[in-house]
Backbone as CSV, one residue per row, in Angstrom:
resi,resn,N_x,N_y,N_z,CA_x,CA_y,CA_z,C_x,C_y,C_z
1,UNK,13.852,5.601,4.058,13.121,6.227,2.942,11.625,5.930,3.068
2,UNK,10.812,6.971,2.991,9.368,6.809,3.103,8.804,6.273,1.779
3,UNK,8.009,5.204,1.887,7.395,4.597,0.704,5.873,4.650,0.733
4,UNK,5.295,4.915,1.900,3.837,4.933,2.027,3.447,5.967,3.072
5,UNK,2.400,6.733,2.759,1.836,7.707,3.700,0.329,7.490,3.741
6,UNK,-0.193,7.241,4.923,-1.633,7.025,5.110,-2.225,8.201,5.876
7,UNK,-3.423,8.584,5.512,-4.065,9.691,6.210,-5.555,9.450,6.394
8,UNK,-6.016,9.770,7.578,-7.442,9.874,7.864,-8.012,11.054,7.060
9,UNK,-9.328,11.111,6.951,-9.969,12.201,6.222,-10.557,13.250,7.162
10,UNK,-11.714,12.951,7.750,-12.443,13.940,8.536,-11.678,14.316,9.800
11,UNK,-11.379,15.611,9.924,-10.613,16.105,11.056,-9.121,16.068,10.824
12,UNK,-8.690,15.482,9.687,-7.262,15.362,9.382,-6.951,16.053,8.051
13,UNK,-7.333,15.439,6.940,-7.222,16.137,5.649,-8.375,17.119,5.444
14,UNK,-9.533,16.783,6.012,-10.718,17.634,5.911,-11.003,18.261,7.273
15,UNK,-11.294,19.552,7.274,-11.527,20.260,8.532,-12.878,20.961,8.522
16,UNK,-13.435,21.109,9.729,-14.669,21.879,9.927,-15.816,21.390,9.053
17,UNK,-15.913,20.060,8.906,-17.021,19.480,8.156,-16.889,19.582,6.651
18,UNK,-15.730,19.982,6.134,-15.537,20.129,4.684,-15.742,18.794,3.980
19,UNK,-16.311,18.863,2.773,-16.543,17.656,1.975,-15.765,17.684,0.662
20,UNK,-14.822,18.596,0.551,-13.905,18.616,-0.591,-12.510,18.900,-0.074
21,UNK,-11.507,18.380,-0.770,-10.128,18.509,-0.324,-9.616,19.932,-0.519
22,UNK,-8.706,20.365,0.354,-8.106,21.682,0.164,-7.398,21.770,-1.184
23,UNK,-7.342,22.963,-1.724,-6.680,23.179,-3.021,-5.227,22.718,-2.954
24,UNK,-4.809,21.997,-3.956,-3.426,21.550,-4.044,-3.170,20.148,-3.542
25,UNK,-4.111,19.549,-2.817,-3.887,18.214,-2.261,-3.807,17.162,-3.358
26,UNK,-4.711,17.209,-4.326,-4.737,16.195,-5.386,-3.457,16.222,-6.225
27,UNK,-3.007,17.366,-6.734,-1.737,17.354,-7.473,-0.544,16.960,-6.602
28,UNK,-0.599,17.261,-5.324,0.492,16.872,-4.429,0.564,15.354,-4.298
29,UNK,-0.580,14.683,-4.168,-0.605,13.222,-4.087,-0.095,12.610,-5.385
30,UNK,-0.492,13.188,-6.512,-0.003,12.708,-7.808,1.507,12.882,-7.915
31,UNK,2.023,13.987,-7.395,3.469,14.232,-7.424,4.201,13.228,-6.541
32,UNK,3.642,12.913,-5.368,4.260,11.916,-4.493,4.439,10.597,-5.235
33,UNK,3.418,10.210,-5.997,3.462,8.934,-6.712,4.411,8.972,-7.899
34,UNK,4.282,9.985,-8.723,5.005,9.987,-10.000,6.462,10.430,-9.883
35,UNK,6.758,11.326,-8.913,8.125,11.840,-8.784,8.921,11.182,-7.658
36,UNK,8.220,10.704,-6.629,8.926,10.165,-5.464,8.622,8.689,-5.199
37,UNK,7.705,8.110,-5.945,7.381,6.702,-5.767,6.735,6.380,-4.438
38,UNK,5.991,7.345,-3.888,5.348,7.170,-2.580,3.856,6.929,-2.771
39,UNK,3.371,5.860,-2.176,1.945,5.529,-2.240,1.194,6.288,-1.148
40,UNK,0.167,7.040,-1.545,-0.696,7.725,-0.588,-1.932,6.879,-0.349
41,UNK,-2.256,6.665,0.927,-3.376,5.813,1.307,-4.413,6.642,2.056
42,UNK,-5.627,6.698,1.548,-6.728,7.314,2.277,-7.304,6.271,3.216
43,UNK,-7.261,6.544,4.517,-7.740,5.596,5.532,-8.898,6.236,6.276
44,UNK,-10.092,5.732,6.034,-11.284,6.453,6.476,-12.406,5.506,6.870
45,UNK,-13.367,6.049,7.570,-14.607,5.329,7.804,-15.544,5.418,6.617
46,UNK,-15.167,6.189,5.613,-16.025,6.383,4.449,-15.998,5.175,3.510
47,UNK,-16.972,5.158,2.586,-17.068,4.082,1.612,-16.138,4.342,0.435
48,UNK,-15.836,3.289,-0.322,-14.895,3.381,-1.432,-15.345,4.347,-2.531
49,UNK,-16.582,4.268,-3.052,-16.965,5.202,-4.127,-16.867,6.665,-3.693
50,UNK,-17.209,6.941,-2.454,-17.111,8.299,-1.911,-15.666,8.803,-1.992
51,UNK,-14.725,7.950,-1.587,-13.320,8.335,-1.560,-12.758,8.523,-2.973
52,UNK,-13.149,7.659,-3.885,-12.678,7.787,-5.274,-13.154,9.102,-5.870
53,UNK,-14.399,9.467,-5.634,-14.907,10.753,-6.127,-14.141,11.911,-5.486
54,UNK,-13.878,11.789,-4.194,-13.216,12.861,-3.455,-11.812,13.131,-3.994
55,UNK,-11.058,12.059,-4.300,-9.668,12.224,-4.730,-9.504,12.329,-6.239
56,UNK,-10.556,12.085,-6.986,-10.538,12.342,-8.418,-9.373,11.706,-9.151
57,UNK,-8.622,12.511,-9.893,-7.557,11.998,-10.745,-6.418,11.355,-9.965
58,UNK,-6.293,11.682,-8.676,-5.226,11.083,-7.858,-5.544,9.644,-7.477
59,UNK,-6.807,9.236,-7.586,-7.233,7.916,-7.109,-6.455,6.770,-7.744
60,UNK,-6.102,6.926,-9.025,-5.404,5.842,-9.726,-4.002,5.603,-9.170
61,UNK,-3.488,6.560,-8.401,-2.161,6.428,-7.809,-2.217,5.961,-6.353
62,UNK,-3.429,5.717,-5.824,-3.616,5.550,-4.391,-4.086,4.153,-4.009
63,UNK,-4.067,3.909,-2.704,-4.767,2.775,-2.102,-5.774,3.342,-1.109
64,UNK,-6.788,2.531,-0.767,-7.862,3.009,0.092,-8.178,1.996,1.185
65,UNK,-8.096,2.439,2.415,-8.586,1.664,3.560,-9.936,2.269,3.912
66,UNK,-10.991,1.512,3.677,-12.350,2.023,3.802,-13.072,1.389,4.994
67,UNK,-14.167,2.036,5.376,-15.038,1.502,6.430,-14.242,1.128,7.682
68,UNK,-13.320,2.026,8.057,-12.502,1.849,9.271,-11.719,0.545,9.309
69,UNK,-11.251,0.120,8.149,-10.342,-1.019,8.102,-10.946,-2.326,7.656
70,UNK,-12.237,-2.373,7.414,-12.853,-3.643,7.017,-12.738,-3.918,5.527
71,UNK,-12.340,-2.923,4.736,-12.163,-3.093,3.294,-10.885,-2.386,2.848
72,UNK,-10.106,-3.039,1.978,-8.892,-2.456,1.420,-8.965,-2.562,-0.100
73,UNK,-8.807,-1.430,-0.784,-8.794,-1.399,-2.247,-7.432,-0.892,-2.723
74,UNK,-6.919,-1.552,-3.758,-5.637,-1.156,-4.349,-5.723,-1.349,-5.847
75,UNK,-5.370,-0.310,-6.584,-5.464,-0.310,-8.050,-6.872,-0.690,-8.507
76,UNK,-7.835,-0.104,-7.821,-9.266,-0.244,-8.120,-9.785,-1.679,-7.983
77,UNK,-9.080,-2.475,-7.184,-9.538,-3.843,-6.922,-9.606,-4.078,-5.420
78,UNK,-10.540,-4.918,-5.008,-10.650,-5.266,-3.595,-9.485,-6.166,-3.214
79,UNK,-8.630,-5.657,-2.338,-7.478,-6.430,-1.876,-7.852,-7.330,-0.713
80,UNK,-8.709,-6.838,0.189,-9.137,-7.629,1.345,-10.436,-7.075,1.894
81,UNK,-11.280,-7.979,2.376,-12.527,-7.584,3.019,-12.780,-8.447,4.235
82,UNK,-13.224,-7.821,5.330,-13.423,-8.534,6.588,-14.803,-8.216,7.156
83,UNK,-15.822,-8.962,6.728,-17.180,-8.679,7.186,-17.424,-9.119,8.620
84,UNK,-18.460,-8.541,9.218,-18.894,-8.907,10.565,-19.731,-10.181,10.513
85,UNK,-19.801,-10.859,11.634,-20.741,-11.958,11.782,-22.163,-11.414,11.629
86,UNK,-22.981,-12.100,10.845,-24.318,-11.591,10.534,-25.169,-11.366,11.786
87,UNK,-25.188,-12.330,12.680,-26.046,-12.196,13.868,-25.577,-11.047,14.755
88,UNK,-24.264,-10.874,14.859,-23.742,-9.742,15.625,-24.156,-8.430,14.986
89,UNK,-24.021,-8.352,13.671,-24.390,-7.135,12.954,-25.870,-6.809,13.147
90,UNK,-26.707,-7.819,13.104,-28.140,-7.594,13.284,-28.465,-7.162,14.715
91,UNK,-27.793,-7.757,15.683,-28.015,-7.380,17.086,-27.659,-5.918,17.319
92,UNK,-26.496,-5.499,16.825,-26.067,-4.116,17.003,-27.000,-3.172,16.241
93,UNK,-27.408,-3.569,15.049,-28.299,-2.736,14.243,-29.614,-2.473,14.956
94,UNK,-30.225,-3.513,15.494,-31.500,-3.331,16.200,-31.321,-2.547,17.487
95,UNK,-30.178,-2.704,18.130,-29.884,-1.923,19.330,-29.858,-0.439,18.976
96,UNK,-29.173,-0.089,17.894,-29.093,1.308,17.461,-30.476,1.853,17.112
97,UNK,-31.255,1.066,16.390,-32.593,1.510,15.998,-33.500,1.765,17.203
98,UNK,-33.224,1.097,18.314,-34.063,1.261,19.511,-33.730,2.518,20.304
99,UNK,-32.614,3.174,19.985,-32.163,4.317,20.778,-32.695,5.625,20.196
100,UNK,-33.315,6.445,20.997,-33.834,7.724,20.483,-32.705,8.642,20.020
101,UNK,-32.953,9.317,18.898,-31.971,10.258,18.376,-30.825,9.618,17.637
102,UNK,-30.858,8.301,17.440,-29.763,7.588,16.772,-30.209,7.051,15.414
103,UNK,-29.379,7.264,14.404,-29.628,6.753,13.063,-28.633,5.639,12.747
104,UNK,-29.085,4.675,11.941,-28.289,3.494,11.597,-27.808,3.557,10.152
105,UNK,-26.542,3.216,9.967,-25.994,3.016,8.624,-25.280,1.674,8.585
106,UNK,-25.607,0.838,7.591,-24.965,-0.457,7.400,-24.152,-0.380,6.114
107,UNK,-22.886,-0.763,6.193,-21.999,-0.629,5.036,-21.785,-1.964,4.338
108,UNK,-22.064,-1.977,3.034,-21.674,-3.075,2.187,-20.341,-2.746,1.527
109,UNK,-19.993,-3.481,0.476,-18.694,-3.273,-0.160,-18.580,-1.892,-0.806
110,UNK,-19.635,-1.471,-1.515,-19.583,-0.170,-2.192,-20.859,0.648,-2.002
111,UNK,-21.770,0.161,-1.168,-23.044,0.842,-0.931,-23.323,0.894,0.562
112,UNK,-23.889,2.009,1.010,-24.338,2.133,2.395,-25.858,2.041,2.433
113,UNK,-26.364,1.364,3.432,-27.798,1.112,3.551,-28.331,1.819,4.799
114,UNK,-29.438,2.549,4.609,-30.030,3.308,5.699,-31.436,2.809,6.001
115,UNK,-31.801,2.905,7.282,-33.177,2.683,7.724,-33.558,3.944,8.488
116,UNK,-33.836,5.024,7.763,-33.884,6.346,8.397,-35.110,6.566,9.288
117,UNK,-34.868,7.250,10.395,-35.947,7.728,11.250,-36.356,9.137,10.849
118,UNK,-35.410,9.853,10.229,-35.626,11.251,9.879,-35.070,11.501,8.480
119,UNK,-35.829,12.174,7.637,-35.389,12.430,6.269,-34.148,13.316,6.207
120,UNK,-33.897,14.092,7.277,-32.697,14.922,7.301,-31.431,14.058,7.234
121,UNK,-31.508,12.869,7.808,-30.355,11.974,7.792,-30.075,11.495,6.369
122,UNK,-31.112,11.164,5.627,-30.955,10.755,4.231,-30.351,11.895,3.425
123,UNK,-30.889,13.090,3.618,-30.376,14.261,2.898,-28.911,14.493,3.220
124,UNK,-28.529,14.327,4.480,-27.132,14.505,4.887,-26.220,13.528,4.170
125,UNK,-26.605,12.241,4.142,-25.740,11.209,3.575,-25.665,11.294,2.049
126,UNK,-26.745,11.743,1.408,-26.760,11.838,-0.053,-26.133,13.135,-0.538
127,UNK,-26.538,14.254,0.035,-26.165,15.557,-0.506,-24.991,16.225,0.193
128,UNK,-24.690,15.840,1.416,-23.559,16.427,2.135,-22.363,15.478,2.134
129,UNK,-22.565,14.269,2.641,-21.480,13.279,2.658,-21.253,12.698,1.265
130,UNK,-22.330,12.620,0.475,-22.284,12.132,-0.917,-21.939,10.643,-1.013
131,UNK,-22.544,9.860,-0.148,-22.420,8.405,-0.208,-23.362,7.822,-1.253
132,UNK,-23.010,6.641,-1.762,-23.942,5.843,-2.545,-24.798,5.073,-1.553
133,UNK,-26.106,5.308,-1.539,-26.954,4.702,-0.522,-28.166,3.996,-1.136
134,UNK,-28.716,3.083,-0.350,-30.013,2.481,-0.625,-30.774,2.426,0.696
135,UNK,-32.099,2.502,0.603,-32.935,2.468,1.795,-33.485,1.065,2.018
136,UNK,-33.521,0.659,3.277,-34.058,-0.641,3.662,-35.210,-0.454,4.644
137,UNK,-36.043,-1.483,4.752,-37.109,-1.475,5.750,-36.639,-2.079,7.068
138,UNK,-35.621,-2.957,7.008,-35.092,-3.591,8.219,-33.658,-4.030,7.968
139,UNK,-32.871,-4.219,9.018,-31.479,-4.672,8.837,-31.380,-6.025,8.149
140,UNK,-32.386,-6.867,8.314,-32.359,-8.191,7.691,-32.403,-8.140,6.178
141,UNK,-32.850,-7.013,5.613,-32.916,-6.868,4.159,-31.565,-6.567,3.531
142,UNK,-30.562,-6.303,4.339,-29.223,-5.993,3.810,-28.765,-7.134,2.900
143,UNK,-28.462,-6.856,1.615,-28.264,-7.937,0.630,-26.836,-8.451,0.472
144,UNK,-25.896,-7.972,1.278,-24.494,-8.371,1.112,-23.822,-8.474,2.470
145,UNK,-22.539,-8.822,2.540,-21.875,-8.907,3.838,-21.942,-7.580,4.603
146,UNK,-22.000,-7.687,5.914,-22.076,-6.515,6.798,-20.646,-6.103,7.157
147,UNK,-20.115,-5.103,6.440,-18.728,-4.717,6.678,-18.578,-3.730,7.833
148,UNK,-19.590,-2.932,8.076,-19.520,-1.976,9.189,-20.928,-1.575,9.598
149,UNK,-21.136,-1.422,10.903,-22.387,-0.898,11.438,-22.066,0.430,12.107
150,UNK,-22.779,1.484,11.715,-22.494,2.816,12.248,-23.743,3.422,12.869
151,UNK,-23.512,4.209,13.910,-24.588,4.979,14.521,-24.238,6.459,14.412
152,UNK,-25.216,7.240,13.993,-25.081,8.690,13.900,-25.998,9.313,14.937
153,UNK,-25.416,10.091,15.840,-26.187,10.810,16.859,-25.799,12.285,16.756
154,UNK,-26.668,13.056,16.144,-26.333,14.429,15.767,-25.951,15.292,16.960
155,UNK,-26.541,15.050,18.107,-26.268,15.875,19.287,-24.908,15.582,19.914
156,UNK,-24.241,14.498,19.465,-22.929,14.148,19.997,-22.905,12.742,20.562
157,UNK,-22.119,11.863,19.936,-22.123,10.452,20.324,-21.432,10.213,21.665
158,UNK,-20.352,10.951,21.949,-19.617,10.736,23.201,-20.427,11.165,24.412
159,UNK,-21.255,12.197,24.218,-22.095,12.682,25.311,-23.445,11.976,25.337
160,UNK,-23.728,11.208,24.300,-25.024,10.553,24.196,-24.956,9.071,24.463
161,UNK,-25.327,8.260,23.443,-25.430,6.816,23.629,-24.133,6.061,23.336
162,UNK,-23.079,6.788,22.947,-21.812,6.132,22.632,-21.253,5.256,23.735
163,UNK,-21.106,5.780,24.956,-20.522,4.974,26.026,-21.275,3.677,26.294
164,UNK,-22.620,3.719,26.287,-23.369,2.484,26.553,-23.228,1.492,25.403
165,UNK,-23.160,1.985,24.147,-22.959,1.085,23.017,-21.569,0.453,23.059
166,UNK,-20.562,1.248,23.402,-19.205,0.716,23.526,-19.146,-0.382,24.578
167,UNK,-19.768,-0.153,25.695,-19.767,-1.136,26.780,-20.551,-2.386,26.405
168,UNK,-21.685,-2.183,25.759,-22.591,-3.292,25.460,-22.021,-4.239,24.407
169,UNK,-21.234,-3.717,23.465,-20.789,-4.535,22.337,-19.273,-4.715,22.266
170,UNK,-18.573,-4.409,23.350,-17.110,-4.481,23.342,-16.574,-5.890,23.134
171,UNK,-17.371,-6.911,23.461,-16.892,-8.285,23.350,-17.223,-8.951,22.016
172,UNK,-18.087,-8.324,21.211,-18.473,-8.977,19.953,-18.187,-8.143,18.707
173,UNK,-17.569,-6.958,18.882,-17.212,-6.121,17.742,-16.119,-5.142,18.171
174,UNK,-15.416,-4.605,17.176,-14.458,-3.537,17.448,-15.193,-2.220,17.218
175,UNK,-15.526,-1.534,18.298,-16.326,-0.318,18.219,-15.489,0.886,18.640
176,UNK,-15.542,1.944,17.855,-14.778,3.148,18.165,-15.578,4.392,17.809
177,UNK,-15.383,5.444,18.595,-15.916,6.753,18.238,-15.038,7.306,17.122
178,UNK,-15.657,7.682,16.017,-14.897,8.099,14.842,-15.150,9.548,14.458
179,UNK,-15.935,10.252,15.234,-16.230,11.651,14.964,-17.189,12.171,16.014
180,UNK,-17.503,13.447,15.952,-18.386,14.034,16.958,-19.723,13.315,17.043
181,UNK,-20.243,12.895,15.895,-21.578,12.307,15.866,-21.590,10.823,15.535
182,UNK,-20.416,10.219,15.309,-20.362,8.865,14.764,-19.661,7.874,15.683
183,UNK,-20.207,6.668,15.730,-19.552,5.504,16.326,-19.655,4.366,15.326
184,UNK,-18.527,3.694,15.064,-18.467,2.637,14.056,-18.112,1.298,14.690
185,UNK,-18.728,0.239,14.183,-18.461,-1.119,14.655,-18.061,-1.988,13.463
186,UNK,-16.934,-2.675,13.592,-16.480,-3.624,12.577,-16.186,-4.957,13.262
187,UNK,-15.766,-5.933,12.482,-15.493,-7.264,13.035,-14.392,-7.180,14.097
188,UNK,-14.460,-8.011,15.140,-13.434,-7.994,16.185,-12.043,-8.238,15.599
189,UNK,-11.072,-7.497,16.101,-9.700,-7.687,15.655,-9.325,-6.912,14.420
190,UNK,-10.262,-6.116,13.889,-9.967,-5.351,12.677,-10.115,-3.856,12.951
191,UNK,-9.250,-3.077,12.332,-9.232,-1.632,12.479,-8.337,-1.065,11.383
192,UNK,-8.155,0.236,11.360,-7.296,0.850,10.333,-5.855,0.357,10.428
193,UNK,-5.389,0.099,11.657,-4.018,-0.380,11.831,-3.814,-1.762,11.241
194,UNK,-4.761,-2.665,11.489,-4.681,-4.015,10.913,-4.698,-3.952,9.390
195,UNK,-5.588,-3.106,8.864,-5.686,-2.976,7.409,-4.398,-2.409,6.824
196,UNK,-3.829,-1.422,7.494,-2.583,-0.842,7.005,-1.459,-1.874,7.026
197,UNK,-1.421,-2.710,8.069,-0.390,-3.750,8.129,-0.578,-4.753,6.999
198,UNK,-1.819,-5.097,6.686,-2.086,-5.987,5.548,-1.541,-5.393,4.255
199,UNK,-1.777,-4.111,4.066,-1.311,-3.437,2.855,0.214,-3.375,2.823
200,UNK,0.828,-3.058,3.963,2.287,-3.018,4.056,2.883,-4.377,3.683
201,UNK,2.310,-5.438,4.238,2.802,-6.787,3.949,2.627,-7.128,2.465
202,UNK,1.494,-6.748,1.901,1.222,-7.020,0.487,2.239,-6.320,-0.403
203,UNK,2.612,-5.101,-0.039,3.537,-4.316,-0.845,4.988,-4.704,-0.622
204,UNK,5.250,-5.472,0.432,6.609,-5.897,0.718,7.489,-4.795,1.273
205,UNK,6.902,-3.867,2.014,7.667,-2.804,2.647,7.605,-2.974,4.156
206,UNK,8.193,-2.056,4.903,8.196,-2.168,6.350,7.491,-0.972,6.978
207,UNK,7.070,-1.134,8.230,6.418,-0.043,8.954,7.363,1.133,9.152
208,UNK,8.672,0.852,9.154,9.655,1.912,9.284,9.744,2.816,8.068
209,UNK,9.130,2.395,6.966,9.114,3.183,5.742,7.784,3.891,5.534
210,UNK,6.998,3.976,6.621,5.642,4.499,6.505,5.358,5.602,7.527
211,UNK,4.458,6.505,7.134,3.957,7.549,8.016,2.431,7.524,7.970
212,UNK,1.801,8.058,9.021,0.337,8.109,9.062,-0.113,9.349,9.821
213,UNK,-1.314,9.817,9.469,-1.892,11.018,10.073,-3.310,10.713,10.543
214,UNK,-3.651,11.186,11.738,-4.991,10.961,12.256,-5.331,11.908,13.380
215,UNK,-6.584,11.795,13.861,-7.028,12.732,14.901,-7.964,12.126,15.932
216,UNK,-8.404,10.878,15.740,-9.439,10.368,16.643,-9.166,8.922,17.037
217,UNK,-10.058,8.377,17.871,-9.853,7.036,18.410,-9.724,5.981,17.315
218,UNK,-10.460,6.145,16.224,-10.400,5.139,15.169,-9.112,5.199,14.360
219,UNK,-8.249,6.171,14.653,-6.938,6.262,14.000,-5.816,5.698,14.871
220,UNK,-6.122,5.372,16.102,-5.091,5.032,17.077,-4.196,3.885,16.619
221,UNK,-4.781,2.772,16.211,-3.986,1.605,15.812,-3.161,1.884,14.561
222,UNK,-3.701,2.677,13.650,-2.958,3.036,12.442,-1.734,3.866,12.803
223,UNK,-1.880,4.818,13.696,-0.762,5.651,14.108,0.299,4.841,14.830
224,UNK,-0.131,3.808,15.557,0.813,2.950,16.279,1.539,1.985,15.351
225,UNK,0.985,1.731,14.189,1.554,0.747,13.266,2.825,1.246,12.590
226,UNK,2.904,2.552,12.349,3.991,3.114,11.537,5.075,3.753,12.406
227,UNK,6.196,4.023,11.785,7.287,4.695,12.502,6.949,6.154,12.783
228,UNK,6.326,6.804,11.794,6.027,8.228,11.920,4.506,8.411,12.043
229,UNK,4.012,8.458,13.265,2.594,8.651,13.513,2.319,10.092,13.910
230,UNK,1.646,10.835,13.032,1.365,12.254,13.264,-0.068,12.441,13.752
231,UNK,-0.216,13.204,14.833,-1.534,13.534,15.364,-1.815,15.007,15.083
232,UNK,-3.012,15.294,14.636,-3.374,16.663,14.317,-3.483,17.512,15.592
233,UNK,-3.170,18.788,15.465,-3.234,19.690,16.613,-4.641,19.806,17.179
234,UNK,-5.659,19.565,16.336,-7.043,19.649,16.786,-7.567,18.328,17.346
235,UNK,-6.690,17.332,17.480,-7.109,16.014,17.986,-7.440,16.086,19.471
236,UNK,-8.168,15.088,19.920,-8.468,15.010,21.346,-7.178,14.761,22.123
237,UNK,-7.093,15.306,23.323,-5.850,15.283,24.092,-5.380,13.860,24.394
238,UNK,-6.298,12.949,24.612,-5.916,11.570,24.930,-5.111,10.941,23.802
239,UNK,-5.450,11.281,22.549,-4.712,10.769,21.407,-3.391,11.525,21.243
240,UNK,-3.427,12.845,21.372,-2.224,13.660,21.195,-1.118,13.271,22.169
241,UNK,-1.502,12.923,23.391,-0.500,12.634,24.417,0.285,11.349,24.140
242,UNK,-0.191,10.518,23.238,0.458,9.232,22.965,1.537,9.308,21.887
243,UNK,1.603,10.424,21.165,2.500,10.488,20.015,3.341,11.756,20.048
244,UNK,4.572,11.634,19.553,5.512,12.755,19.581,5.334,13.710,18.410
245,UNK,4.819,13.203,17.283,4.686,14.038,16.093,3.299,14.664,16.032
246,UNK,3.245,15.999,15.995,1.992,16.733,15.901,2.070,17.682,14.707
247,UNK,0.942,17.988,14.100,0.932,18.938,12.994,-0.448,19.547,12.844
248,UNK,-0.516,20.653,12.114,-1.797,21.294,11.838,-2.236,21.104,10.396
249,UNK,-1.290,20.683,9.540,-1.602,20.517,8.120,-0.826,19.311,7.578
250,UNK,-1.521,18.394,6.946,-0.910,17.144,6.486,0.144,17.403,5.414
251,UNK,-0.191,18.183,4.406,0.746,18.416,3.302,2.012,19.098,3.804
252,UNK,1.872,20.093,4.660,3.032,20.796,5.214,3.933,19.822,5.986
253,UNK,3.316,18.954,6.775,4.086,17.982,7.558,4.794,16.986,6.644
254,UNK,4.145,16.552,5.581,4.772,15.615,4.634,5.972,16.281,3.966
255,UNK,5.807,17.517,3.563,6.919,18.230,2.933,8.128,18.320,3.877
256,UNK,7.853,18.573,5.159,8.940,18.662,6.126,9.591,17.297,6.354
257,UNK,8.778,16.253,6.420,9.286,14.911,6.635,10.175,14.460,5.478
258,UNK,9.737,14.768,4.258,10.478,14.349,3.057,11.533,15.355,2.631
259,UNK,11.492,16.546,3.253,12.421,17.621,2.894,12.267,18.008,1.417
260,UNK,11.015,18.267,1.015,10.730,18.646,-0.370,9.969,19.977,-0.411
């Protein structure tokens, strides 16, 4: 019996850069909770306030794995947080700032901090992504634990500075490409899969009672954690080849899995 379903957002529940959920998703999540006793978990690189706004009335029925696994919220309370080492976070931050065409985002518990090179990046994060943000003059001004360090490269992170950043910081952080333009770094040993296992253990259920949906490298460990790991049809081939379950729509796949 399925008791928990976790899903990535961008490229999984959200397609083609959409910043609002498809019609019917919110009432469906509420129905999963109230009629079937199934907890829906949003597992994303996004911040907690962003996700709560996105899911609206369904949020009270959900859990949230935020910032690619470094923060877990359940029933509107912080269940677990795993910040990066400060010196490591500062080293990676300054490295990103030194790279042309790369923008830096530092994630706190509920606020993202920017040191923008271009005002278009601020406009994107405020008006398109709709994050709660504050501007800093330097990474050292960050006033809280460093939960995630992100680089945004609009021209494409995999074709740009992503590979060198992955190589340079592979020993001091868990770094993954999380979208066409994004690479995220969190504390070593932490990812969406680790966070999901923490939540599973807290709830007293098993991985065999769980399903997950994803499309990119930062979803890999989460998909491996559960019995039913679904990869989106639009996912990169390297991820798709590792899993037997594929789908084009999360809600449709859940309905088929639960036979509802």
